C-alpha positions as CSV (number, residue, x, y, z in Angstrom):
1,M,70.7,54.7,0.2
2,K,70.1,51.7,-2.0
3,R,69.8,49.3,-0.3
4,G,67.1,51.2,2.0
5,C,65.2,51.7,-0.8
6,L,65.2,48.0,-2.1
7,I,64.3,47.0,1.2
8,R,61.7,49.8,1.8
9,M,60.2,48.6,-1.6
10,A,60.8,44.9,-1.4
11,L,58.3,45.7,1.9
12,A,56.1,47.9,0.6
13,M,55.1,44.7,-2.2
14,A,54.7,42.4,1.1
15,I,52.0,44.5,2.8
16,A,50.4,45.2,-1.2
17,T,50.0,41.4,-1.1
18,S,49.5,40.6,2.5
19,C,46.3,42.7,2.3
20,G,45.0,40.8,-1.6
21,S,45.4,37.7,0.2
22,G,43.9,39.0,3.2
23,D,40.7,40.0,0.8
24,A,40.6,36.3,-1.2
25,L,40.6,34.6,2.0
26,A,37.3,37.0,3.0
27,Q,35.6,34.9,0.3
28,R,36.3,31.7,2.5
29,G,35.5,33.1,5.6
30,C,37.7,36.2,6.1
31,G,36.2,39.6,6.5
32,N,33.6,42.0,8.0
33,G,30.2,39.5,7.2
34,E,28.5,38.2,10.5
35,G,30.4,34.7,10.9
36,Q,33.5,36.4,9.6
37,Q,36.9,36.6,10.6
38,P,38.9,40.2,10.0
39,C,41.6,40.7,7.5
40,V,44.9,41.3,8.3
41,P,45.0,44.5,10.4
42,P,46.6,47.2,7.7
43,I,50.7,48.0,9.2
44,T,52.3,50.8,9.3
45,L,55.7,51.6,7.3
46,P,57.8,52.8,9.2
47,P,59.6,56.7,8.9
48,P,62.4,56.9,6.3
49,S,66.2,57.0,7.0
50,S,67.2,60.6,7.8
51,G,68.7,61.8,4.6
52,G,65.8,60.1,2.1
53,N,63.8,61.8,-0.8
54,P,60.2,62.5,0.8
55,T,59.1,62.7,-2.8
56,K,60.2,59.4,-3.5
57,W,58.5,57.6,0.1
58,L,55.1,60.0,-1.2
59,L,55.3,58.6,-4.5
60,L,56.0,55.0,-3.0
61,G,53.1,56.0,-0.7
62,G,50.8,56.3,-3.4
63,L,51.8,52.9,-5.4
64,I,51.1,50.8,-3.0
65,P,47.2,51.2,-2.8
66,I,47.1,50.5,-6.7
67,I,49.5,47.7,-6.3
68,G,47.9,45.9,-3.0
69,L,44.1,46.5,-5.9
70,V,45.7,45.3,-8.6
71,A,46.8,42.2,-6.6
72,T,43.4,41.5,-4.9
73,I,42.5,41.0,-9.0
74,P,43.4,37.1,-9.5
75,F,42.1,36.2,-6.1
76,N,38.5,37.5,-5.7
77,P,35.8,35.7,-8.2
78,N,33.5,38.6,-7.6
79,I,35.6,41.1,-9.8
80,G,37.4,41.5,-13.0
81,P,35.9,39.4,-16.5
82,S,36.6,36.3,-14.8
83,A,33.8,36.4,-12.6
84,S,30.6,34.4,-13.2
85,P,27.4,36.8,-13.7
86,A,25.0,34.3,-12.6
87,G,26.7,32.2,-9.4
88,P,25.5,32.9,-6.0
89,Q,26.6,35.7,-4.5
90,S,28.0,35.8,-1.5
91,G,25.1,36.0,1.7
92,S,23.1,34.8,-0.7
93,P,21.1,31.0,-0.3
94,P,22.4,28.6,-2.9
95,S,19.6,28.3,-5.3
96,G,16.6,27.0,-4.5
97,G,17.3,26.7,-0.7
98,P,15.9,28.1,2.5
99,P,17.1,31.6,3.0
100,S,19.0,31.3,6.1
101,G,17.2,31.6,10.0
102,S,14.3,30.3,7.9
103,P,12.1,27.0,8.9
104,P,12.7,23.5,7.2
105,G,9.7,24.3,4.4
106,G,9.1,27.7,4.4
107,P,5.8,29.4,5.7
108,G,4.2,25.9,5.3
109,G,7.3,24.3,8.0
110,P,7.1,23.0,11.7
111,G,8.3,26.4,12.2
112,A,5.1,27.9,10.6
113,G,2.4,27.2,14.2
114,G,3.2,23.4,13.7
115,T,1.7,23.8,10.0
116,P,3.7,19.7,8.4
117,T,6.0,20.4,5.4
118,L,5.2,19.4,1.9
119,P,8.6,17.1,0.1
120,P,10.7,19.5,-2.7
121,S,10.2,17.8,-6.1
122,G,11.9,14.6,-6.8
123,Q,11.8,13.7,-2.9
124,V,11.7,10.5,-2.1
125,L,8.3,9.2,-0.3
126,R,8.0,7.9,3.5
127,S,7.5,3.7,3.2
128,S,3.9,4.1,4.6
129,F,3.1,5.9,1.0
130,N,2.3,3.9,-1.4
131,V,1.7,5.5,-5.4
132,P,0.2,3.4,-7.5
133,P,1.5,1.7,-10.9
134,R,0.6,3.4,-13.8
135,G,-3.4,1.5,-14.9
136,A,-3.5,0.0,-11.5
137,P,-7.3,0.1,-10.7
138,C,-8.0,2.3,-8.3
139,V,-10.8,4.7,-7.5
140,P,-10.0,8.0,-9.4
141,D,-10.2,10.9,-6.9
142,E,-9.7,8.6,-3.2
143,V,-7.8,8.2,-1.1
144,I,-7.4,6.0,1.9
145,A,-5.0,8.2,4.8
146,D,-3.6,7.0,8.3
147,A,-4.1,10.3,10.5
148,P,-5.0,11.3,14.0
149,P,-8.8,11.1,13.7
150,D,-8.8,14.8,15.5
151,Q,-6.4,16.2,12.5
152,I,-7.9,14.7,9.2
153,A,-10.3,17.5,8.8
154,L,-7.9,19.8,8.8
155,I,-5.9,17.5,6.8
156,A,-8.2,17.2,4.2
157,A,-8.6,20.7,4.1
158,R,-5.0,21.6,3.6
159,H,-5.2,19.2,0.9
160,N,-8.3,19.9,-0.5
161,M,-10.0,16.9,0.1
162,T,-13.0,16.3,1.5
163,V,-13.6,12.9,4.6
164,L,-16.0,10.3,3.2
165,Q,-15.4,8.0,5.8
166,S,-13.7,7.8,9.0
167,N,-12.8,4.8,10.6
168,F,-10.8,2.9,13.5
169,F,-9.6,-0.9,12.4
170,S,-9.4,-2.9,15.2
171,L,-6.6,-5.1,13.5
172,L,-4.3,-2.8,12.1
173,N,-4.9,-0.9,15.6
174,T,-5.2,2.7,13.6
175,W,-7.7,5.2,11.8
176,L,-7.8,5.0,8.2
177,H,-9.9,7.6,6.5
178,L,-11.6,7.3,3.4
179,L,-11.1,10.8,1.6
180,H,-12.1,12.5,-1.7
181,I,-9.5,14.4,-4.2
182,E,-11.5,18.2,-5.3
183,G,-10.0,19.4,-8.0
184,G,-9.4,16.9,-10.6
185,V,-5.4,16.2,-8.9
186,P,-4.7,12.6,-9.9
187,V,-4.3,10.1,-6.9
188,S,-0.4,9.6,-7.5
189,T,0.4,13.5,-7.2
190,M,-2.0,13.8,-4.2
191,I,-0.3,10.3,-2.7
192,T,2.9,12.3,-2.8
193,D,2.4,15.9,-1.4
194,M,1.0,14.0,1.7
195,S,4.0,12.6,2.2
196,G,5.4,15.4,3.5
197,D,2.8,16.2,5.8
198,T,3.8,15.0,9.4
199,Q,0.4,15.0,10.8
200,I,0.0,11.6,7.8
201,R,1.3,8.7,8.9
202,G,0.3,6.6,5.9
203,A,-1.4,6.8,2.0
204,Q,-2.4,4.7,-0.7
205,C,-5.2,4.7,-3.2
206,N,-8.4,3.2,-2.6
207,S,-8.4,0.0,-5.0
208,Y,-10.9,-2.1,-7.0
209,F,-11.1,-5.7,-6.4
210,R,-14.0,-7.4,-8.4
211,T,-15.6,-10.9,-8.2
212,A,-14.4,-13.7,-9.5
213,Q,-17.2,-15.2,-11.0
214,A,-17.0,-15.7,-14.9
215,P,-19.6,-15.5,-17.1
216,E,-22.0,-18.0,-17.4
217,A,-24.7,-19.4,-20.2
218,P,-27.3,-21.2,-19.6
219,V,-26.2,-24.9,-19.3
220,S,-29.2,-28.1,-18.7
221,A,-26.9,-30.1,-15.4
222,A,-30.2,-31.5,-13.6
223,E,-28.0,-32.1,-10.4
224,Q,-25.0,-31.2,-8.3
225,Y,-21.6,-33.1,-8.9
226,A,-19.6,-31.6,-6.8
227,P,-20.3,-33.3,-3.4
228,A,-19.7,-36.1,-4.7
229,K,-16.5,-34.9,-5.9
230,L,-15.9,-33.4,-2.7
231,N,-17.2,-37.2,-0.4
232,L,-19.3,-34.8,1.5
233,T,-21.8,-37.0,2.3
234,E,-19.6,-39.0,3.7
235,A,-17.5,-35.9,5.6
236,H,-20.6,-35.0,6.7
237,R,-20.9,-38.3,9.3
238,L,-17.7,-36.5,10.8
239,A,-18.6,-33.0,10.7
240,R,-21.2,-30.5,9.4
241,G,-19.2,-27.1,10.9
242,D,-21.5,-26.4,13.8
243,R,-20.9,-23.0,15.6
244,I,-18.2,-22.1,13.1
245,L,-18.4,-18.7,12.0
246,I,-17.3,-17.9,8.0
247,A,-16.9,-14.7,7.3
248,V,-17.9,-14.3,3.2
249,I,-17.0,-11.0,2.4
250,D,-19.2,-10.1,-0.7
251,S,-22.0,-8.8,-2.5
252,G,-25.7,-8.8,-0.7
253,I,-27.0,-12.5,0.3
254,D,-30.5,-13.3,0.3
255,A,-31.2,-14.3,3.6
256,A,-34.6,-14.9,2.7
257,H,-34.0,-18.0,0.6
258,P,-34.8,-21.1,1.5
259,D,-31.9,-22.9,1.3
260,L,-30.0,-20.2,3.9
261,S,-32.9,-20.4,6.4
262,G,-31.3,-19.9,9.7
263,A,-28.4,-19.7,8.2
264,I,-27.3,-16.0,8.1
265,A,-25.5,-15.2,12.2
266,G,-25.1,-10.9,11.3
267,V,-24.8,-8.7,8.9
268,F,-22.5,-5.9,8.1
269,E,-22.7,-2.9,5.6
270,A,-19.6,-2.1,4.7
271,S,-19.9,-0.6,1.6
272,G,-22.6,1.4,2.4
273,A,-24.7,0.6,-0.4
274,G,-28.1,-0.5,1.3
275,E,-27.8,-2.2,-2.4
276,P,-30.5,-5.3,-3.1
277,A,-29.2,-9.1,-2.6
278,H,-27.1,-10.0,-5.6
279,A,-26.4,-13.2,-7.3
280,H,-23.1,-13.6,-6.7
281,G,-22.8,-13.3,-3.1
282,T,-25.9,-14.7,-2.6
283,G,-24.3,-17.9,-4.7
284,M,-21.3,-18.2,-2.7
285,A,-23.5,-18.2,0.9
286,G,-24.9,-21.2,-1.0
287,A,-21.9,-23.2,-2.0
288,I,-20.8,-22.9,1.6
289,A,-24.0,-23.1,3.8
290,A,-26.9,-24.7,1.4
291,R,-28.4,-26.5,4.0
292,R,-32.7,-27.7,1.9
293,N,-32.4,-28.4,-1.6
294,M,-29.1,-28.3,-1.9
295,L,-26.3,-29.5,-0.3
296,G,-23.2,-26.9,0.9
297,T,-19.9,-27.9,1.9
298,A,-20.5,-27.0,5.4
299,P,-25.0,-26.9,6.4
300,G,-24.0,-26.2,9.6
301,V,-22.3,-23.0,10.0
302,R,-23.1,-19.8,10.4
303,L,-22.4,-17.0,7.9
304,L,-21.6,-13.0,9.3
305,A,-22.9,-11.9,5.7
306,V,-20.2,-8.7,4.7
307,R,-21.4,-6.1,1.8
308,A,-18.3,-5.2,0.5
309,F,-19.5,-5.0,-3.6
310,S,-21.6,-2.7,-4.9
311,T,-23.1,-4.1,-7.6
312,R,-23.0,-2.4,-10.8
313,A,-25.1,-4.2,-14.1
314,D,-23.9,-7.9,-13.6
315,S,-20.8,-7.8,-12.1
316,A,-20.1,-6.6,-8.0
317,E,-16.8,-4.7,-7.4
318,G,-15.3,-3.7,-3.7
319,T,-13.1,-1.5,-2.9
320,T,-9.6,-1.5,-0.1
321,Y,-11.2,0.3,2.5
322,S,-15.0,-1.3,1.8
323,I,-12.8,-5.1,1.7
324,L,-11.2,-3.8,5.5
325,R,-14.3,-2.5,7.1
326,G,-15.8,-6.1,6.1
327,L,-12.9,-8.0,7.7
328,D,-11.7,-5.2,10.7
329,W,-15.3,-6.0,11.5
330,A,-15.3,-10.0,10.8
331,A,-12.4,-10.4,13.2
332,S,-14.5,-8.3,16.5
333,Q,-16.9,-11.0,15.8
334,G,-15.2,-14.0,16.1
335,A,-14.8,-15.4,12.5
336,R,-12.9,-18.1,12.2
337,V,-12.9,-18.7,8.3
338,V,-13.3,-15.4,5.8
339,N,-13.8,-16.4,2.1
340,M,-13.2,-13.7,-0.4
341,S,-14.2,-15.0,-3.7
342,F,-12.5,-11.9,-5.7
343,A,-9.2,-11.0,-6.6
344,G,-7.5,-7.9,-8.0
345,P,-4.1,-5.6,-7.2
346,S,-1.4,-6.2,-4.3
347,D,-2.7,-3.7,-1.7
348,P,-0.6,-2.5,1.4
349,R,-3.2,-2.1,3.6
350,L,-5.1,-5.1,2.6
351,R,-1.8,-6.5,3.0
352,E,-1.5,-5.8,6.4
353,A,-4.7,-6.7,7.5
354,L,-4.4,-10.3,6.6
355,A,-1.3,-10.3,8.1
356,K,-2.3,-9.5,11.9
357,A,-5.5,-12.1,10.8
358,N,-3.8,-14.7,10.0
359,A,-1.7,-14.3,13.0
360,K,-5.0,-14.2,15.3
361,G,-5.9,-17.2,13.9
362,M,-8.4,-16.9,11.2
363,V,-8.2,-18.9,7.9
364,L,-8.1,-17.2,4.8
365,V,-9.3,-18.5,1.8
366,A,-9.5,-16.5,-1.8
367,A,-10.7,-17.4,-5.6
368,A,-7.6,-17.6,-7.8
369,G,-9.2,-15.7,-10.4
370,N,-10.4,-15.9,-13.8
371,A,-7.7,-13.7,-15.8
372,G,-6.6,-16.9,-17.9
373,P,-2.8,-18.5,-18.2
374,S,-1.0,-15.3,-18.9
375,S,-2.0,-12.8,-16.2
376,P,-0.2,-12.4,-13.1
377,P,-0.9,-13.0,-10.0
378,L,-3.5,-11.4,-8.1
379,F,-4.6,-11.0,-4.5
380,P,-6.0,-11.7,-2.3
381,A,-5.1,-15.5,-3.3
382,A,-1.4,-15.1,-4.1
383,D,-1.1,-13.5,-0.6
384,P,1.4,-15.9,1.6
385,N,-1.5,-15.6,4.6
386,V,-4.3,-17.2,2.3
387,I,-5.5,-20.1,1.0
388,A,-5.7,-19.5,-2.8
389,V,-8.5,-22.0,-4.9
390,T,-8.2,-22.6,-8.5
391,A,-11.4,-24.5,-10.1
392,T,-12.4,-27.7,-11.6
393,N,-15.5,-28.9,-14.2
394,A,-16.5,-32.4,-13.5
395,D,-13.9,-34.8,-15.5
396,D,-11.3,-32.8,-12.6
397,R,-9.8,-30.9,-15.6
398,L,-8.7,-27.5,-14.6
399,F,-11.6,-24.0,-15.9
400,A,-9.9,-22.6,-18.7
401,G,-10.1,-18.7,-17.1
402,A,-8.4,-19.5,-13.9
403,N,-5.0,-18.3,-13.1
404,R,-1.8,-19.8,-13.0
405,G,1.1,-19.6,-10.0
406,N,3.0,-21.1,-7.8
407,Y,0.4,-19.8,-5.1
408,I,-1.6,-21.9,-5.8
409,A,-2.8,-24.3,-2.6
410,V,-5.6,-26.4,-4.2
411,A,-8.8,-27.5,-6.6
412,A,-12.3,-27.5,-6.1
413,P,-15.1,-27.3,-8.4
414,G,-15.5,-24.1,-9.9
415,V,-17.8,-25.3,-13.5
416,D,-21.1,-25.1,-13.9
417,I,-21.6,-25.3,-9.8
418,L,-26.2,-24.6,-9.2
419,A,-26.1,-21.9,-6.5
420,P,-29.1,-20.3,-5.0
421,A,-29.8,-16.8,-6.1
422,P,-31.9,-14.2,-5.1
423,D,-35.6,-14.2,-4.9
424,G,-35.8,-18.2,-3.8
425,A,-33.7,-18.9,-7.6
426,H,-31.1,-21.1,-8.4
427,Q,-28.3,-20.8,-10.3
428,F,-25.3,-21.9,-12.5
429,T,-22.2,-20.9,-11.9
430,T,-18.7,-20.8,-12.9
431,G,-15.7,-19.6,-11.6
432,T,-12.6,-19.4,-9.1
433,S,-14.8,-18.0,-6.6
434,V,-17.3,-21.0,-6.1
435,A,-14.6,-23.1,-5.6
436,A,-12.9,-21.1,-3.1
437,A,-16.8,-21.2,-1.1
438,E,-17.2,-24.5,-1.3
439,V,-12.8,-24.5,0.8
440,S,-14.0,-22.1,2.9
441,G,-16.6,-25.0,4.1
442,I,-14.3,-27.6,3.9
443,V,-12.2,-25.5,6.0
444,A,-14.8,-25.6,8.8
445,L,-15.9,-28.6,8.9
446,L,-12.2,-29.1,9.6
447,L,-12.1,-26.8,12.6
448,Q,-15.5,-28.0,14.2
449,R,-13.5,-31.4,14.3
450,N,-10.4,-29.6,16.2
451,P,-10.7,-26.1,16.8
452,S,-7.4,-25.5,17.8
453,L,-5.9,-25.9,14.2
454,T,-4.2,-23.1,12.9
455,P,-4.5,-21.9,9.4
456,A,-0.8,-23.1,8.6
457,E,-2.3,-26.6,10.1
458,V,-5.5,-25.8,7.8
459,R,-3.4,-25.4,4.5
460,K,-0.7,-28.3,4.7
461,I,-4.2,-31.2,6.0
462,L,-6.1,-30.1,2.6
463,M,-2.8,-30.1,1.1
464,D,-1.6,-33.2,1.8
465,T,-4.9,-35.1,1.2
466,A,-5.5,-33.6,-1.9
467,K,-6.2,-35.5,-4.4
468,D,-3.0,-35.4,-7.4
469,L,-3.8,-34.1,-10.5
470,G,-2.1,-33.2,-13.7
471,P,2.3,-33.5,-13.6
472,K,3.1,-35.4,-10.4
473,G,3.2,-33.0,-7.5
474,R,2.3,-29.8,-6.1
475,D,2.2,-27.4,-10.0
476,R,0.8,-24.2,-10.9
477,D,-2.2,-25.3,-12.4
478,F,-3.8,-27.6,-9.7
479,G,-1.4,-26.2,-6.7
480,A,-1.6,-30.0,-4.7
481,G,-4.6,-31.2,-6.4
482,L,-8.5,-31.4,-5.6
483,V,-9.5,-30.9,-2.4
484,N,-11.2,-34.4,-0.5
485,A,-13.5,-33.4,2.7
486,L,-13.3,-36.9,3.6
487,K,-9.9,-37.5,3.6
488,A,-9.1,-33.9,5.3
489,L,-11.3,-34.4,7.8
490,T,-9.7,-38.3,9.3
491,A,-6.4,-36.6,9.3
492,V,-7.5,-34.3,11.7
493,R,-7.2,-35.9,15.6
494,P,-10.9,-34.6,17.1
495,R,-10.1,-32.8,19.8
C-alpha cells in the first residue's frame, strides 16, 4: 500500500514537471501559436488499485494542477516578478522592425506599388552616393542625381525637389539631373535620404569651381616675355596648331576681339547664363590662340568656347553640372585638348568624366591653383588623368600664390602676362590659369606634328624636355620644370 502510494506520488510529480517544462518550451516554439509545435499531451493517471483510499487520490488529483503551475514559474519569463515589463511580448515584432509579412521598408517599400525604400537611420550609403565633407564648396540647395529620365519628375516630387536641368552625358553614358531642394533640407541629408531610393543610381552635391586667376594690380610691362621663355618663335616654324580643336571651359570669350578673329570654331552655353564676355575666358583664349597684336602659343588652332562659369562681380564661378555639360559637349565635337583654368574640390562625377575623356585620347590640362603652398591638392589639376601646370615669373621663380604638390607636372610663365580682354582691350593677368592655357597651346603644336600621340605620351614629352628649375629633378614646386615648346616639338617624330 505504501509502495503503491509512493509510486503514484512520484508519477504525479513527473506529470506536473512535464507540463511545466512544456510551457517553458513554448517560449522557444512550443505552444498553440502559428508555426509552433503543440505541448506534450496530457497523461491520464491509471485508476487506483482495489483497497485504495479514494479520498486520498481525490486530494492528490487536486494537488497535481497546483504543483504543475508552481513548476512553470521558473521557466516562463513572462510570469512572476522575474519577468521584464519592458521586454518584447510574444508575437510582437522586435523594436524598430517591420511586422511579419510587411514589405521591406514599410508602406514605402517595393511591395507597395514599386515605391523605392528609404534607408533607416545610420545605414551606410551606396558607393555612388557621395555626401560632401563639412565645409565643402557646394551649391547649398542643389543635388546632381543619376536616374532614369522618365522617372525623374516623380522622384523629385517624392523627395520634395524640382528639376532644373536634365541632360544625357555621352562620356558617362547616363542621364544626369540637376535638382533643386525645396524646404531648406541640407544637401548631405538629402543625399542620405536619396540613397535608399531604388530608382536613383547615384547622387552628389553640385560643387563650386573658381577660375585660377589672381587679383592683379596694373603693371607697366611693354611687351610679352612668355614667347621668348617658351621658344615659341622657333617652335612655330615646325607647327602652329593648325586644325587642332582646343576646348576652353571657362567664362564667356569675346569672339570679336581682333586677336581672336577667326579662332572660334564653336560656342556652347553650359551654364545657361547668357552673360557678356568675361576677362578670364577672353584672356585664356588669347594666351592660346592670339594671332594679331599678340602671339599665343598656338595661333593656328580652332577654339571651342565653352561658357561653364557665370560671372559674379570680378570673379567667375562654375559648378560640377555646368563643367560636365561643357566637357561632354567638347568630346562630342572632337576636341583633342581641353583647357581647364579653374580649381576646386575633388568631385566624383567630374573624376569619372575626366577618366572617360582621357580614354578617348583627349589631352586634359588644368591650372594647379592659386591657394598657396599650404593648400591641399585642388582639382581637376590633381586628377591623375590631367596635366597640372604651375606658374613662374620672368626670372623663372615660382609664383608665390601657386599650389604645391607631387601632382604638378610642368611650369609655364604666369606672372604679369599680357592677354586680350573684352571689347578689344588688353590686360595683364597673373596666376596658374594663364600658365595652363599656354601649355594647352603647346600640346596642340605636338598633336599637329603627330596626331597619334596619346595623352600619356604628350605628358612624358612635356616633362622630359622641360627646363629643370629648383631642386634637381622633379619637385613639388615646379614639377619637371619650365616647358620648352621647341625642345618638345623636336622630340616628336612627325607622322
